[in-house]
C-alpha positions, 0 to 999 in steps of 0.5 A: 499499499505504501508503494501505491501511496507514494507512486500512484499519484505520479502516474495519475497526474501524468494521465490527467491531461489525456482525460480521467479515463487515461489517468485511471488506467495509468493509476490502475496500472501502477497499482497492479505493478506495485501490488506484484513488485513491492514484495520482491522489492522489500525482500531485496532490501531486507536481505541486504539490510546488514550488508557491508560496505554500506556505501555500496549497498546504498548505491545498489539499493538507490540506483541499480535495483530502481533502474531494473524495476523501473525498466519493467514498469516502463515497459508495462505503462508503455504497453498500456499507453500511459501518456507522458510516460517519460517524465512519470518514469523519471519521477517514479525512478527518483521516488523509487531510489529515495524510498529504497533508501528510507526502507533500508534506513527503517529496516536497519532500525527494525521496522518494516521487516517481515518474517521472523525479523518482523514485528507488528505492522501497526507498530511499524506505522507508528514509528514511520514519522520518527524514522522519517525525521531521522532519515531527513536529518542524516545529510545535515547531521553528516555536514555538521559532523564534517564541519566540526571535524574540519574546524577542530583540525584547523584549531589543532593546526593540522 
């Protein structure tokens, strides 16, 4: 459901200029694709949640896997005649990459896991806002840490 909520509007908006029927077909196509592929996508992310090195895992999850899934998605939408497909696919690729990174971040913190590692989905949903804030703070925290370290090096004459 989370995949449909994030990605469905992209294709709905792409189809609106051609009329509501085209928009609905694009949304339905995306919903079916998400329903079929989200489990595979999540399983890949979960299987790599503790993989090292983290930088390589991040690139793989944010770029390689989304490109593979987006290629399949593009073909499905192309076959179904989704209008404005190129821009919708680009936006969906960006959303997929960011979503994969967020899922990886959440899974490394014990959330959105399935099987023996998984917990209560309701509990996971309650944790998502806090996890999202933490995820959004990663880059500012890294920049502040780097600036602090650089300042200490300057003060110590290194």
